[in-house]
N, C-alpha and C positions, 0 to 999 in steps of 0.2 A: 291455611294457618298463619300465612307470613304476615297478614296484618295486625294478627292478634298480639296484644301486650301482656295479656295476662292468661295463663292456662290453669284450669281448675277441672278436678274430676266432680262426677255427680256425687260421690261418698262426700266429699269436702263442701259442694254445695248444699247437699241435705243437712249437714252438721251446722251449716251457717244459718240455713233458711230456718230450721226448727226454732232457735231460740229468737230471731227476729220476728217471725210470724207471731209467736206466742207473747213476746213482748208488746207489739203493735195491738193484738186482740185484747190482751189484759189491760193495756192503758185505756183502750176505747171502752171496755165495758166498765172497769173501777172507775173512770171518769164522768162517763155519762149516763150510765146505767145503774151503777152499784147504789147510789144513794136512794133509788127509788123501789129498790127490792127489800122485801122483808128480812127478817132475821133468819127465819128458817129457808129462805131462798138464797141467801148469801152463804150460808154454811153448806148446803148442798153444791153449789155451784163451784165453790173453793176447793171442797174433797175431790169432786171430780176433775177438776184442774189439775190439782196435785198429783192424783193418781195418773193421769196422762202423762204429766212431765216426768214422773218417776219412771214408769215404763218405757217413753221414748228415750230417756237419758240411758237406762241400762242397755238398750237395743245398740245406741249409736255411739256411746262413748266409753263403755265398759268392755275390756278386752275379754273375750269368752275363754274360759278356763276349761270347757268341754264341750262336746258335741250337744249335750243334754242342755246345758247353759243357753248354746245358741237357740236351740229349739224353743226353750222355756221364754225368752224374751223377744222372739225374732216378730217382727210387726206385721209380718204377711203369712205367718204359719198358722196352721188350724189348730183350735182346741188347747190354746196356750193361755198364757198370762194376758197378751195383748188382744186376742181373740175373745176371752171371757169379759175384759173391760170395757170392749167396744160394744160386745152385745149387752152388757149391763148398762151402760151409758144410754144406748138407744131405747131399752126398755123404761128407764127412768123418765126419758122425754115422753114415751107413751103414757106412762102412768102419771105425770104431772098434767098433761092434756086432759086425761080421763077425769082427774080431781078438779080441774077448772071446770069441766063441764058438770060435775055435781054441784059446785058452789055457784054457779050461775044463775042470775035470776030467773025465775021461772017464764017471764015475758020475753026472754031472749032466746026463743026456740032455735032459730038459725044459728046463732053464736054457739048454743050447747052441741048442736049439730055438727059445727064445724069441730068443734073440740075432740068430739068423740070420733070423727073421721080421722083426725090428725093423730090421735091416740092409737088407733087401730093400726094405720099405717106404720107408726112407729114400732109398736109391739111385733108387728108381723117382719119388720127389718131387723129388729133384735133376734128374733127366731131364725132369721134367715143367716145373719151374721153368724151364729155360732154352729148351726147345722147345715151351712152351705148349700143350700137349697139352690142357689144361683149356678153351682157348679154342675148340676146333674139334671134339674127340672124346668127351670125357667128362663125364658130368653132375656137379653137386653133390654128388648123393645117393651116388654112389661114394666121394667123399672122405670123406662123414659116416661111412659104413659102414667105411671104412679107418680113419679115426680111433678109431672105436668099439672097432674088434678091438684096436688097440694099446693103449688104455685098459684093456680087459679082460685082454689078456694081460700088461700091467704089474701090475694088482693081483692076479692070480693068482701072477705071479713074486714079488712083495712078500711075500705070504702064506706063501711056501715058503722065503723067505730069511732069513738070521739079522737079527736086529733092528738090529745097526749098519750094515747094508746097505740098509736101507729107505729111508734119506735120499735114495739116489741114485733109487730108484724115484719119490719123492715130488718131487724136483727134476724128473725127466723129465714126470711129470704135470703139473707146474706150468708148464713150457715148453709142453706141447701145449696146455694152456689159454689160454696167453697167444697162442699163435698162432692158436688157434681165435676169439678174441675179435676179432683183425684180420681174419682171412680170412672169417669168416662174419657176425660182428654189423657190424663197421664198413661193410664192402662191401655186404652184403647187405641190411642191416635198419637200420643206424645212421644218424640223423640228429642230429649234434652240435649243430645249431643250436637255440636257443629260450631261453626265460626261465626260468632255474632259482634264482628268488628273488633271491638276493643277486648273482648273476652272470647275465649275458645274453651268449649265445654267438652270434655273427652271421657272416655272408660265408662259406658253405659251399661253394665251388666243389669239384666232385668230384674234381678233382686234388689238392687240398690233403687230403680226407678219405683218399683213396687213400695219400698219404704217411704219415699216421700209422698206417694198416693196414699199411704195410711196416715201420714201425719196430716195430710190436708183433711182426709175425712174425720179424723179425730177432732181435729179444731172446728170444723164445721157442724158435727153433732153438737159440740159443747156450746156454740153460739145458738144453736136451735134450742137447747135446754134453758140455757139464760132466757131465751126469749119467752119459753113456756113459764119459767119460774116468774117472770115479770108480769105475765098474765094472772099467773096464781097470786102474786102479790096483790094485784089490784081486785081480786074478787073478793067474797064476803069473808070475813075473818074467819080463818079455820078454827076447828075445834081441836083439842089435845088428840082426840083418836084419828083426825085427819093429819095431825102434824107427826104422830108416832108412826103412821101409815106410809108417809113420804120417809121417813128415815129408814124404816124396815123394808122397803121396796128393793133397793140394791142388794141386800142380802137375801132376801126372799127369791129374787131372780137367779142368784147364782146358786142358791140351794136347788132351785128347779132345773136349770141347765147341766151342772155337773153331774148329777146321778143318771140324768138322762142323755149323757155325751153318747154319740153315735159308736159305739165300740162294734163297728162292723169288720167283717173279714178285709184283710188289705185289698184284696182283689175287687169287692165292691167299691171301696174308696178309690181306686186308681182307675177302674174301669177295665181291668185286665182279666186274664183267665186264673182262677184259682189253683194254687199247687201247694204241695206240702212235701218238700224234698228236703233231706237231710244228709249232708256231707261229712266225712270223717273229719274234717277239720273244724267241725263245730258251725260252719256256715249252712244257713237254711235260706230255702226259697220259698216264697210266699204267693206270688203272683207273676205273671209275664204277659206279655202281648207282642203280637205279630202284625206289623202294618206293611202290607205289600202295596207299591205303586209300579208304575209302567216300568220304569228302569232300575229299581232298588226296592230293598225291604229292610225295615228299622225293626231290632228285636230290643223289647225293653224287660229289664229284669228288676225283681224288688227283693233283696237279699239282706239278711241280717247276720252279723258275725257272731262268734262266740262270745266277744268282749264287745266294747263299745267303739272297735275301729279294726280296719284290716291290716293286716302286716304281710306285705308282698303278694297278695291274693291276685290271680289272674284268671281270665275266663277265655274261652274261644267258642266262636259260633261258626258252625259247618253247615253247608248246603250240600246235601248228599243225594244222589240219584238213588231213588227207591229200588229200581230194577237191579241195576249193576252194583250198587253200594259204593261207587266212586265219588270223592269229593269234587264237587265243581267248583267250590270257592269255599275258604276259611279265613278268618280274621280272629287275630290274638290281641288281647289288650290288656293293661292292668286295671283292677277295680277302680273304680271312681269313688273318692272319699266323701263326698258331700253328703251329710246326713239329711233324710227326710223323714221326721218322727211321726208315724201313724198310731192312732188310739186302735190297738188290737189286743186281744188276749195275751197277757203278759207284758204290755205295753213294750214291745221290742223296738229296737231302733232299725230302722229301714234305709238302706243304701241304694237309690235308684242308679241302676246302669242302663245305657243303652248304645247301641251300636248300629250304625246304617252301613249296609253292605249292597253295593252296585252289582247287577248281574252281568257276569262277564260275557264277551262275545263267545257265541256258540252255545250258550245255554239252551238245552233242548225245551221246546214248547210243547204244550200237551202233554207233558210229563209229571208224573206225581214226583215232588221234591220234599226231601226231609229237612227241617231244621233242628239241627243238634246241639246240645250245651255241654262243654266240659269246663271244670275248674281245674285250676292248677297253680303252683307256687314254686319258686326256685330254691334249691338245696345245693349249695356249691356249684352255683352256675349250671344245674342241671334240672330240668323240668319235671316235676313230680305231680301226676295227675291225682286228683281229689277223688276217693272212691265215693261211692254212693251208699248210705247206710239204709235208708227206706225212702220210698218215693210212690206218690200216688200216680205219677206219670210213666209211660212206658220207657223202658231201659233198653238200650241197644248195645250195652256192654257194662262192664262193673263201675265206668267212670262217664258214660255217654247218657244224656237224658235228652229223650224226643220230645221238644216242644211243640212241635206241629208239622202240618204239611201245605205245601203251597203249589200253585201251577202257574207257570208264565204263558198266557192265552196265545194262541196262534191267530195273528191278525190278517193272515193271508184270505183274500175274499174267495168265497166259493159259491158255485151256482145254485140257487134255490129252485126246487120243485116241489109239487104238491106231495105230501107225505103219505105214505102207505098206511101208516098207523101213527095215532097220536096216543100217548100215555099220560095218564093222571098226573104223573110226576113232573109232567112240564117237558118231557122228552119226547121226541118224534124220530120214527124211523123212515129212511126214504125207500123207493121202489128197490127191490130186490131181484138182480138177475140170477135165477136159478139155472143151473145147467141142465140140460135135458136128461142126462144119462150119467151114471158112474158105475164103478165096479167094487165088489167087496175086496177089502185089503188095501184099497188105495185111498187117497185123501179127496175128499169132497170141499172143492173150492168154492167159498161164497164170500162175496163182499157185501158188508153192511155200511151203510151211511147214516151217521145219527146227528141230530141236532139238538139244541137244549135252549129253552125259552126261560129256565129257571136254574137259580143255583143250586146244586145238589146238595143234600144233607145226610142221605144215607147210602149204604151200599146195596146195590141191584145187581143181579146175575141174570144173563140171558141164556134162555133154553133154546134148543133146536131139537124138535120131536119128528121123527119120520113114522107114519102111520101106514102098515101094509094093508092095501085096500082088500085083500081077498082074506088073510089071515087075522086081520086085526092086531097082529104083534107090533109092538113100538119100539124104535130105537130113541134113545136120549141122550143127549150130549150138551154139557154145560159150560160156560166160560163168562167172564165180564166181557160186556159190550165191546169196548176198547182195548182189550186185554189187560193185563196186570199194569201196564203203564199209565192209565189214568182211570182209577175206579170212579164210580158215579157220584161218590160222597164229595168228589173235588171238581165236578162238572161245572161249568160257570155259564151264566146267561150270554147267549151268542156263539156258544160253542157250536162249530160244524167241523166234523171228522170223520173218519171210516177206518174199517179194520177188516182186512181180509182173513176170514177164517179158513183153515185147513184142517178138516174134521177127518180123523182117522175111521175110516169104516172096517167092521169087523170082518174077518176072512171069512166067516160063516153066515155073513147076513144073507138071508133068503133074497132071490132074485124076485122081480115082480115091480108093479107099479105101486109107488108110495105117495101120500099126501104129506106135505111138509108144513110144520107151523112152527112159529116162533113166540117170543113174548119176554117179559121180565119177572122176576119176583124178588122179594125183600129178602136179604140174607139172614137178619135176626129172627123172622119167624116164618119164613118160607110163604109169605102171602104173595099172591100174584098181584100185578098192578094192573088195574084197568086199562083197557085200550079202546079206542074207536077208529073207524075209516075217516076217510076226509069229509065224508058228510055228516059226521056225527054218531053214526049207528055202531051200537056196542058189538064188540066181538064176543062171540059164545065162550064161556070159560077164560075169557081174557087171552084166548090164543089167536093169533094173527096168521091166517093162512097165507102162504107164500108161493103154492102151486103144487105141482106134481113132478116125481122124479122116478125114472126108471132105473132100477138098480138090474144090470146085465149080468147073467151068469157068468162065473169066470173061468 
């Protein structure tokens, strides 16, 4: 920064760029293109430009009086004024293109096909802009290919058009380039901060960079609108019905998108787990998400206060050993007050909280760990925990909400051997060393080695069956394969672990020779998991034979 003579923030730069860009674009259009546009085209272009300027002015220059006002005019939020205007402008471009196709001369089939293609592309983009399909379903590569197709079609159409019409094609390409600069460069690759010799740009919060992106996209689409309105002006003289249709199109589009706005559960909008937790303070939790990495995990919470703001609210995230109940690590923080307004039943304001927590040294591996949430506030320098009034999540106490479970994998390499049994669940059991004999009243010690090629989804219990070969009597013993420390629902792909069972034999267990079996059954319905040997042959009754055991007389 030593060589710089002028320091400017991205926010200040955006406030400067907005009027400069719009002045240059307006001067260009009104100086060279305006005289060749029809009266209808001029009105539509002027109205859309004025609407853009008003929206951007409110977002950049008017000091927000509330969180709601901030959301209402923010350039990068969803389903607000800016999003509705951007979608409507894109739809108007698409509609004008379709009207151009309608008014084209019958012999200009390729030109008409071009207008139809452009119209459908912009109508799709209008739907995507409001319903945010790009956030959930469509990759960036698709939009790049779509833009390349429009550019290629425009170049071909320009080559086949009269020279005096090519200015409209050039205007459309300029608009596409400006929008691409905002949508691709600024959002995906651009970093405006840095030392540029005589100018140093600093303070680059992502939200401010997004505002600049939206301004570029707004102006780019307006140039595309001017281009299509220019083509419309050169087409056959429109009837009054066509003119009314153009005027009504923005209103009809708004009528279409507003009632069909995606009033989805917040969990679906943010890609989290749904929740309905009500606390005594009036705070509600609507969704949460736990993202586990190798060295840390991040918890995201979507909370709404009783009013439009928090007042001294704090929350704690605890990582608790499921067996001992001891806290391995906990982090306390005050609630973050940045509003994220999501459309939901009741149109509640949502405040997104997030906390990243590193696994401390000594965190046990292959152990079920619980992630627990508590809310609190301070009263006279004393922490008061927020009681839970209702919850669809499991509670561990009056103020403790169980958000989920996670396991830290054990990366210690283990020898691989041919499995004794392979279960349809993706689990495999290694060879079992069964003792030759045991006595009633003693513990039968059996080590079991397990591997998993799939992530576990449900709880399974392992059973051990001893069948007396003479009498046919059965002795049955059940427990979780790796004990309570790691239920099968938390098993992960690549797991390799073992557990030594100590099975208490009854004192009155009849002596004799027993055949020993094992297997798995699902907890929720007692259904046994089918199993096969290493050759793929199924075991009868889903029982895996382990061998024979002699129970000696005591």
